[in-house]
C-alpha positions, 0 to 999 in steps of 0.5 A: 592011321585012320586018316592017313588011310582015308586019304589013301582011299580018296586019292585012289578014288579021285585017280579011279575016277578018270581012267575008268570015265576013259574007258567009256569016253569018245577016242577020237575028234572031228573039227572043220571050219568053212569060209566063202572064197570070192576067186575061183575055185582053182585059184583057192587051191593053187595058193592051199596046196602049196605048204609055203603059203601057210605062214601068210595065213595060218593062225599057228604059223603067225604065233611065231614068226620067228620059228625054224620052218625046214621043207623037204621035196618038192611043195605042192606035191604028195610027200612034201614036207614043212617042219616047224620048230620054235621056243614059243610052247604054241608052237612048239614043233613038229612037222605034216605031210601032204598024202594026198591031192585030188587037184583042183579039190582035195589035200590031206596032210598027216600032222605029227606033233613032237613038242611041246606034246606027241601026237598026230592028226590028220588034216584037209582043204576042200575047194568047192565052186559057188559059182565061176569066181567063189570058192567054198573052203573046208579045213578041218583036222581029225584025229584019236586019243587013246587010253587013259589020254582021250578023258582029255577029250571029255574035259576038253572041247577040241571043237572050240579049241581048235575050230577057233584057230581054224577059222582065223586062219580061213578067214586069214587066207580069204583076205591073202586072197581077196586083196 
């Protein structure tokens, strides 16, 4: 009986520790990467704002070229929705919506992940002219994890996890646009 009580107490402590840590852990994350592309700013922005172009550079889209894609609205405009569905767990199911455009300089998106896990994030692209023929492109993502799921931010390095994929996507974008 004493052994059983100690086992139950140990399990309770092990389950309680993450819940306590989550009370004090951050709930938000932000990841951003950048690349310089040897093309004029407006040319780069005009390509990025068209979400139908993402399969040519996004690492996530390239994980499953056969993913079912559906589009709603006019590409490159506020309100356009790009949705995907794949049996590949790295791709899953979700959608992104253009929520704001500052022509030539910024596009904001909301991203709704449905499978393999439910979640929401905000993403953005910015373009900045370095010279008439060079553009700095930033791709970022921000999100929030509510208690107690925010404990995952203690054990996962979102900057490493997402940042690598953003860098790959930006380098792919550079290669596509500089051809």
